[in-house]
Structures are given as structure tokens and as C-alpha cells.
C-alpha positions as CSV (number, residue, x, y, z in Angstrom):
1,M,0.0,0.0,0.0
2,R,1.4,3.4,-1.0
3,D,1.9,6.0,1.7
4,S,-0.7,8.8,1.4
5,H,2.0,11.4,2.3
6,S,4.8,10.1,0.0
7,S,4.1,12.6,-2.7
8,T,4.5,15.6,-0.3
9,A,7.8,14.3,1.2
10,R,11.0,15.7,-0.2
11,P,14.6,14.6,0.5
12,A,16.8,16.8,2.5
13,T,19.2,19.0,0.5
14,F,22.9,18.2,0.9
15,A,23.2,21.1,3.4
16,E,20.2,19.9,5.4
17,L,21.2,16.2,5.4
18,P,23.4,16.2,8.5
19,A,20.8,18.0,10.6
20,V,17.9,15.7,9.4
21,L,19.9,12.6,10.1
22,A,20.9,13.7,13.5
23,S,17.5,15.0,14.4
24,A,16.6,11.7,16.2
25,P,18.6,8.7,17.2
26,H,16.6,6.3,15.2
27,R,17.3,8.1,11.9
28,L,21.1,7.9,12.0
29,L,21.4,4.5,13.6
30,F,18.6,2.8,11.5
31,L,20.3,4.1,8.3
32,A,23.6,2.7,9.5
33,G,21.9,-0.6,10.4
34,A,20.3,-0.8,7.0
35,V,23.6,-0.3,5.2
36,A,25.1,-3.0,7.6
37,V,22.3,-5.4,6.6
38,L,23.5,-5.3,3.0
39,L,27.2,-4.9,3.6
40,G,27.7,-7.8,6.0
41,M,25.5,-10.2,4.1
42,L,27.2,-9.3,0.8
43,W,30.6,-10.4,2.3
44,W,29.0,-13.6,3.7
45,A,27.3,-14.4,0.3
46,L,30.6,-13.9,-1.5
47,E,32.5,-16.0,1.1
48,L,29.9,-18.8,0.7
49,T,30.2,-18.5,-3.1
50,W,34.0,-19.0,-2.7
51,M,33.4,-22.0,-0.5
52,R,30.9,-23.7,-2.8
53,F,31.9,-22.6,-6.3
54,G,35.3,-21.0,-6.0
55,L,36.0,-17.3,-6.5
56,H,39.4,-16.6,-7.9
57,G,41.5,-14.3,-5.8
58,W,38.9,-13.8,-3.1
59,P,40.8,-12.9,0.1
60,Q,40.3,-14.9,3.2
61,P,39.9,-13.5,6.7
62,S,42.5,-14.1,9.4
63,I,39.8,-15.7,11.6
64,P,37.4,-18.5,10.9
65,P,34.7,-17.1,8.5
66,G,31.8,-18.4,10.5
67,W,33.1,-16.7,13.6
68,A,33.4,-13.4,11.7
69,H,29.9,-13.8,10.3
70,A,28.4,-14.4,13.8
71,M,30.3,-11.6,15.5
72,L,29.6,-8.9,12.9
73,L,25.9,-9.8,12.7
74,Q,25.4,-10.0,16.4
75,Y,27.6,-7.1,17.6
76,G,27.4,-4.8,14.6
77,M,24.4,-5.1,12.3
78,L,21.5,-5.9,14.8
79,P,22.9,-3.7,17.6
80,L,22.8,-0.6,15.3
81,F,19.1,-0.9,15.2
82,M,18.9,-1.7,18.9
83,F,20.9,1.4,19.9
84,G,18.7,3.4,17.5
85,F,15.6,2.2,19.3
86,L,16.8,2.3,22.8
87,L,18.4,5.8,22.6
88,T,15.0,6.9,21.3
89,V,12.7,5.2,23.8
90,F,14.7,5.0,27.0
91,P,14.0,8.6,28.0
92,R,10.3,8.0,27.3
93,W,10.2,4.8,29.3
94,L,11.8,6.6,32.2
95,N,10.1,10.0,31.9
96,Q,13.3,11.8,31.1
97,P,14.0,14.4,28.4
98,A,15.1,13.3,24.9
99,L,18.8,12.9,24.5
100,P,20.8,15.6,22.7
101,R,22.7,14.9,19.5
102,A,26.0,14.9,21.3
103,R,25.0,11.7,23.2
104,Y,23.9,9.5,20.3
105,V,25.9,10.7,17.2
106,P,29.2,9.4,18.7
107,V,27.5,6.0,19.4
108,A,26.4,5.7,15.7
109,G,29.8,6.9,14.4
110,A,31.8,4.4,16.5
111,V,29.6,1.3,16.2
112,F,29.0,1.8,12.4
113,G,32.5,3.0,11.7
114,G,33.9,0.0,13.6
115,Y,31.6,-2.3,11.7
116,V,32.7,-1.0,8.3
117,L,36.4,-1.2,9.3
118,A,36.0,-4.8,10.6
119,N,34.2,-5.9,7.4
120,L,37.1,-4.4,5.4
121,G,39.5,-6.2,7.7
122,L,38.0,-9.5,6.6
123,L,39.7,-9.0,3.3
124,N,42.9,-10.4,4.9
125,L,43.6,-7.2,6.8
126,P,43.9,-8.4,10.4
127,W,45.1,-5.0,11.7
128,L,41.9,-3.3,10.3
129,L,39.8,-6.1,11.8
130,K,41.2,-5.4,15.3
131,G,40.8,-1.7,14.9
132,G,37.2,-2.1,13.8
133,F,36.3,-4.1,16.9
134,L,38.1,-1.7,19.1
135,L,36.1,1.2,17.6
136,M,32.9,-0.8,18.1
137,L,33.8,-1.4,21.7
138,A,34.1,2.4,22.1
139,G,30.7,2.9,20.7
140,Y,29.2,0.3,23.0
141,L,30.8,1.9,26.1
142,S,29.5,5.3,25.0
143,G,26.0,4.0,24.4
144,L,25.9,2.0,27.6
145,Y,27.1,5.0,29.6
146,T,24.5,7.2,28.0
147,L,21.6,4.8,28.7
148,A,22.8,4.1,32.2
149,Q,22.9,7.9,32.9
150,V,19.2,8.1,31.8
151,F,18.4,5.2,34.1
152,R,20.2,6.7,37.1
153,A,18.5,10.1,36.6
154,S,15.0,8.5,36.8
155,R,13.2,7.7,39.9
156,E,11.5,4.8,38.2
157,R,13.2,1.5,38.1
158,N,11.7,0.1,34.9
159,D,12.2,-3.6,34.5
160,H,12.5,-3.5,30.8
161,A,15.1,-0.7,30.9
162,R,17.1,-2.6,33.5
163,S,17.0,-5.8,31.4
164,C,18.2,-4.0,28.3
165,L,21.0,-2.4,30.3
166,L,22.1,-5.8,31.6
167,A,22.1,-7.2,28.1
168,L,24.2,-4.4,26.7
169,G,26.6,-4.9,29.6
170,L,27.0,-8.5,28.7
171,G,27.4,-7.6,25.0
172,T,30.2,-5.2,26.0
173,L,31.9,-8.1,27.8
174,G,31.4,-10.2,24.7
175,L,33.3,-7.6,22.6
176,V,36.1,-7.5,25.2
177,A,36.3,-11.3,25.1
178,F,36.5,-11.3,21.3
179,L,39.2,-8.6,21.3
180,A,41.2,-10.8,23.7
181,Y,41.0,-13.5,21.1
182,L,42.0,-11.2,18.3
183,F,45.1,-10.1,20.3
184,G,46.3,-13.6,21.0
185,G,43.9,-15.1,23.5
186,P,42.6,-18.7,23.4
187,P,39.8,-19.6,21.0
188,A,37.5,-20.1,24.0
189,C,37.3,-16.3,24.2
190,A,35.8,-16.2,20.7
191,T,33.3,-18.9,21.4
192,L,32.2,-17.2,24.6
193,A,31.8,-13.9,22.7
194,I,29.6,-15.6,20.1
195,K,27.4,-17.3,22.6
196,L,27.1,-14.1,24.7
197,G,26.0,-12.3,21.6
198,T,23.1,-14.7,21.1
199,F,21.9,-15.5,24.6
200,G,23.3,-12.6,26.6
201,L,22.8,-9.6,24.2
202,L,20.4,-10.1,21.4
203,L,17.7,-12.5,22.8
204,P,17.3,-10.7,26.1
205,I,17.0,-7.3,24.4
206,F,14.6,-8.5,21.7
207,F,12.4,-10.3,24.3
208,S,12.5,-7.3,26.7
209,V,11.4,-4.9,24.0
210,V,8.7,-7.3,22.7
211,H,7.5,-8.0,26.3
212,R,6.9,-4.3,26.7
213,M,5.8,-3.2,23.3
214,L,3.8,-6.0,21.7
215,P,1.0,-6.1,24.3
216,F,0.9,-2.3,24.3
217,F,0.6,-2.0,20.5
218,S,-2.0,-4.7,20.5
219,G,-4.1,-3.2,23.3
220,N,-4.2,0.1,21.5
221,V,-5.6,-1.3,18.3
222,A,-7.4,-4.7,18.8
223,R,-10.9,-4.7,20.2
224,G,-11.4,-6.9,23.3
225,Y,-7.7,-7.3,23.7
226,V,-6.5,-8.1,27.3
227,V,-3.0,-6.7,27.9
228,I,-0.9,-9.4,29.6
229,R,2.7,-8.4,30.7
230,P,3.8,-10.7,33.5
231,R,6.6,-9.4,35.7
232,W,7.8,-12.9,36.5
233,S,8.7,-13.8,32.9
234,L,11.7,-11.4,32.4
235,P,13.7,-12.7,35.4
236,L,12.8,-16.3,34.6
237,V,13.9,-16.0,31.0
238,W,17.1,-14.3,32.1
239,L,17.8,-17.2,34.5
240,L,17.2,-19.8,31.8
241,L,19.2,-18.0,29.1
242,L,22.2,-17.6,31.4
243,A,22.0,-21.3,32.2
244,H,21.8,-22.2,28.5
245,L,24.8,-19.9,27.8
246,L,26.9,-21.5,30.5
247,L,26.1,-25.1,29.7
248,D,26.7,-24.5,26.0
249,W,29.9,-22.6,26.5
250,R,31.3,-25.3,28.8
251,G,30.4,-28.1,26.4
252,A,27.6,-29.6,28.6
253,S,25.3,-30.0,25.6
254,G,23.8,-33.2,27.0
255,W,22.1,-31.1,29.7
256,L,20.7,-28.2,27.6
257,W,17.3,-29.8,27.5
258,L,16.9,-28.9,31.1
259,V,16.7,-25.2,30.2
260,D,15.5,-25.3,26.6
261,I,12.3,-27.2,27.3
262,P,11.3,-24.6,29.9
263,L,12.2,-21.8,27.5
264,T,10.0,-23.4,24.9
265,L,7.1,-23.5,27.3
266,V,7.6,-19.9,28.5
267,F,7.9,-18.5,25.0
268,G,5.0,-20.6,23.8
269,W,2.9,-19.4,26.7
270,H,3.6,-15.8,25.8
271,A,2.8,-16.4,22.1
272,L,-0.7,-17.6,23.2
273,A,-1.2,-15.2,26.0
274,W,-0.7,-12.3,23.7
275,Q,-3.7,-13.4,21.7
276,P,-2.5,-13.1,18.1
277,W,-5.9,-14.2,16.7
278,K,-7.2,-10.8,18.0
279,A,-4.3,-8.8,16.4
280,M,-4.3,-9.7,12.7
281,R,-5.4,-6.2,11.7
282,P,-3.7,-4.0,10.7
283,G,-0.8,-5.7,9.0
284,L,1.8,-3.7,11.0
285,L,0.5,-5.3,14.1
286,A,0.1,-8.8,12.6
287,V,3.7,-9.0,11.6
288,L,4.8,-8.4,15.2
289,H,2.9,-11.5,16.3
290,L,4.0,-13.5,13.3
291,A,7.6,-12.6,14.0
292,F,7.3,-13.6,17.6
293,A,5.9,-17.0,16.6
294,W,9.4,-17.9,15.4
295,L,10.8,-17.7,19.0
296,P,8.9,-20.6,20.5
297,L,9.4,-22.5,17.2
298,A,13.2,-22.0,17.4
299,F,13.2,-23.4,20.9
300,V,11.1,-26.4,19.9
301,L,13.9,-27.1,17.5
302,Y,16.5,-26.6,20.2
303,A,14.6,-28.9,22.6
304,V,14.2,-31.6,20.0
305,Q,17.9,-31.4,19.2
306,D,18.8,-31.4,22.9
307,V,16.8,-34.5,23.7
308,I,18.1,-36.5,20.7
309,Y,21.7,-35.4,21.6
310,A,21.2,-36.5,25.3
311,V,20.1,-39.9,24.1
312,S,22.3,-40.6,21.1
313,G,25.1,-38.0,21.1
314,R,24.0,-36.8,17.6
315,L,23.3,-33.2,16.6
316,V,20.7,-34.0,14.0
317,L,19.5,-30.5,13.3
318,G,22.9,-28.8,13.2
319,R,22.4,-25.0,13.2
320,A,18.8,-25.1,12.2
321,P,17.5,-24.0,15.6
322,L,20.0,-21.1,15.7
323,H,18.9,-19.8,12.3
324,A,15.3,-20.2,13.1
325,L,16.1,-17.8,16.0
326,A,18.5,-15.5,14.1
327,I,16.7,-15.2,10.7
328,G,13.2,-16.2,11.7
329,F,12.8,-14.3,15.0
330,F,15.5,-11.6,15.0
331,G,15.2,-10.9,11.3
332,S,11.4,-10.8,11.1
333,M,11.1,-8.8,14.3
334,L,13.7,-6.4,13.0
335,V,11.6,-5.7,9.8
336,A,8.3,-5.5,11.8
337,M,9.5,-3.2,14.6
338,V,11.7,-0.9,12.5
339,T,9.0,-0.5,9.9
340,R,6.6,0.5,12.7
341,V,9.0,3.0,14.3
342,T,9.9,4.4,10.9
343,Q,6.3,4.9,9.8
344,G,5.2,6.4,13.2
345,H,8.2,8.7,13.7
346,S,8.1,10.1,10.2
347,G,4.4,11.2,10.5
348,R,3.2,8.5,8.1
349,P,0.2,6.2,8.5
350,L,0.9,3.1,10.6
351,Q,0.7,0.8,7.6
352,M,2.9,-2.1,6.6
353,G,3.1,-1.2,2.9
354,A,3.9,-3.4,-0.1
355,V,7.7,-3.1,0.1
356,A,7.7,-4.1,3.8
357,W,5.4,-7.0,3.2
358,L,7.6,-8.2,0.3
359,C,10.7,-8.1,2.6
360,F,8.9,-9.8,5.4
361,G,7.5,-12.5,3.2
362,L,10.8,-13.2,1.4
363,L,12.5,-13.3,4.8
364,Q,10.3,-16.2,5.9
365,L,11.4,-18.1,2.8
366,V,15.0,-17.3,3.5
367,A,14.6,-18.7,7.1
368,L,13.2,-21.9,5.7
369,L,15.9,-22.2,3.1
370,R,18.6,-21.7,5.8
371,I,17.0,-24.4,8.0
372,R,16.8,-26.7,4.9
373,A,20.6,-26.4,4.5
374,E,21.0,-28.4,7.7
375,L,18.9,-31.3,6.6
376,G,21.2,-33.0,4.1
377,G,22.1,-32.7,0.5
378,D,24.3,-30.0,-1.0
379,A,24.4,-27.9,2.1
380,Y,26.6,-25.1,0.8
381,L,24.3,-24.6,-2.3
382,W,21.4,-24.0,0.1
383,L,23.6,-21.6,2.1
384,V,24.5,-19.6,-1.0
385,I,20.8,-19.4,-2.0
386,A,19.7,-18.3,1.4
387,A,22.5,-15.6,1.6
388,Y,21.6,-14.1,-1.7
389,G,17.9,-14.4,-0.8
390,W,18.6,-12.2,2.2
391,L,20.0,-9.5,0.0
392,L,17.1,-9.8,-2.4
393,A,14.6,-9.6,0.5
394,F,16.2,-6.6,2.1
395,L,17.3,-4.4,-0.8
396,P,13.9,-2.8,-1.6
397,W,13.1,-2.3,2.1
398,V,16.5,-0.7,2.7
399,L,16.0,1.7,-0.2
400,R,12.5,2.7,0.8
401,S,13.4,3.1,4.5
402,A,16.5,5.1,3.6
403,W,14.3,7.5,1.6
404,I,12.2,8.1,4.8
405,W,15.2,8.5,7.1
406,L,16.7,11.1,4.7
407,T,13.4,13.0,4.4
408,P,12.0,15.5,6.9
409,R,8.8,14.4,8.7
410,V,5.8,14.7,6.4
411,D,3.8,16.4,9.2
412,G,6.4,19.1,9.7
413,K,7.1,18.1,13.3
414,P,10.7,17.8,14.6
415,G,12.5,14.5,14.9
């Protein structure tokens, strides 16, 4: 569906562009994240092409390619969107004034600049790879300090804000651990960083934000909707995720079912308690529920794999559960949430639109293709198809969203 205000919007002039981009945290950081979505997956697609078909002269990174892919996606690409969201909403959650540009522009510059340098460092430039991750760490420290200051200044002790701060703190530790590996530390530092990125940084923040926002959005729109936001579930999920992280990192995979089955039940309970059957209109609300459905599904796959491994010692699903989580949940929720924030904060109608629907629909196919790659046959061919499918899915959405972020609000309001 076409935006009714699109024809009245105009891009900023070159002179106006810095001020427009810096007028709100989400503009600058979402634009950086959108570029990162394409840049990081382009490298990974080319790397997979080299692995499967050969690519003459393609330079290889100084670290295992899979580790590079995991680290840059988890600590660079997705956190750019997360910082853009949190630096926008934290003051609102905590009844504090909006942050000045001087507090969020450096975060964007350091995290995105470090991400770009690190990606270039993958072209067999290890010194640039190290410099990129150091710069990203500086951005994390700046962002964490800024959000902590907002939290300290508030009299409220918001559970969701506290949870996000804890996750960003663990993410910062993960970056430190990976840098230790880059500067000569043991490989265990890198594996710890990767697992912290998934279960200490991304999943806690995504769940905390959805826990707060999805019932709120649904209650504002759906008739007869009962807002359910249990306080017990955030600490319970945190406890289970930390247990999963520790067991996985220490190689105790035979015991993961003890935490993954409860996580499946908790996430499944939320998916039903949030009454998606009442929230299938409008589309911008429906996609939030559809994206969340990937979370319990991913942990069903984790639980099945755990039980089979505990009995037989075989990992029959490989990385299928991880990519149901990463592409299915993180990727789908990214499109759903960022589209909603972008529409609302640009003065446009809260509509999904054809381009966003195309991206969301193709991303579901990409998730299924990536899961299929773990089930036998020519795995690397399926990986290549899924990687280029990601680029195909996101390119139109990135271009349309970038137009909005580079355009003043259609209603003339600031921000």
C-alpha cells in the first residue's frame, strides 16, 4: 500500500542532510543498520560462493569465516538498530527528556565505523579487523554509559530498561572477550563472545522490548484485547538464558534440554497469552505477532535437538535452531519493529506497505531455506541461495526506508 503522504515528502538537501539525520537517534542508527544489513551479508554471500563454487582471488579473513559472520551480525548489524531504538525510547520509558545529539551521534559513528572497518578487515587485513572491533567497543561503552545515565536520573526502576542495560553490559563483555582472542587469547574467548552475543545480548533485548511493546501495541488497536505483561517472565527468561549460555559454552550439551524445554514453554505461553488471533489487523500489528511465533518454534527445534543429543550423542538439526532464531525471529522482528517505528516517527500512517510486506514474506522463505541447508544434500548450495535471498529480500526495504530517514517528517514536526 502506498503512503498517502509520500508525494509531499522531499529529500533533504545536501546542506540539510546532517541535521535531518541527526534530528533523532533512530534516523542515523537505523540508516547505519540498513547499510550494515546489506554490507555484512554481501561479504558472507561472496564468502559462501567461494566455499561452494570457488571465486578466484577472493581474500580470506585471518579468523574462521563463520566466527566473523556471527560476530559482525550479532555485535554490529543488529545492535545498530537496537541502539537506535533504545536511545529513542529510554527517555520515554523513564520519563526523562530526549537525548541531545552529542549523546547519540558518537555511538552511531563508533559502532558503524567500527563495523565497516571490521568488514574491510575480513579481506585479509587483520590490523583493520582489530581496529574495527576496538572502535565498536568504544561505541558500546558510549551507548551503555548514556543509557545508564538516563536510568540513574530517573526515579522509576523500569524492569524493561534494567533488562536492556544488563544485556548491553554482557554484550560489551562479549566484545572484550573477542578482542582478547584477536590479540592472541585462546579460541574459547571467541566462542564465549559468540554465545554471549546470542543469549546474553540479542535475545534478552529482543524479548524485553517485545515484552513491553507487543501487548501495548495490540491493546491500542485490537478490540477486546487483554494486555498481559507478567513481571515474572523477564527474570525467569534471564535465568534460563544464562543457564543455557553457561552449559553451551562449557560443552555440557547433554544437559541443555533442562533449560531449553522450559524456555520453549515460556515463549509458547507468551505467544498464546498475547492473543495473536485478535491482532491480525492492521498488518503492521500482525507481523509483530507472526515474527514472535518464530521464537517458541526456534526453541522447539533446540529442545528436540537437545533430547536427541542427550540420548544418542548426535546433533541431528545442526544450526537449524540457531537460524530459526536468528533469521526467523531476529530478522522478522527487525523488519516488523523498524517499519513501525519508521512509519510512526516520520508522520506517516501506521501501515505495513507493499515493500515491507515483500521483505517480510521473502525473509520467511530465507529462514526456511537456511533451515533446509542443515537437513542434508548440497548444504553449501542451500547456504548460498539463502544468503543471496537475504540480499534480495532486504534491498527494496532498505532503499525505501533510507528515503524516509533522509526525508523530513511529512507532518512538519521535529524529529
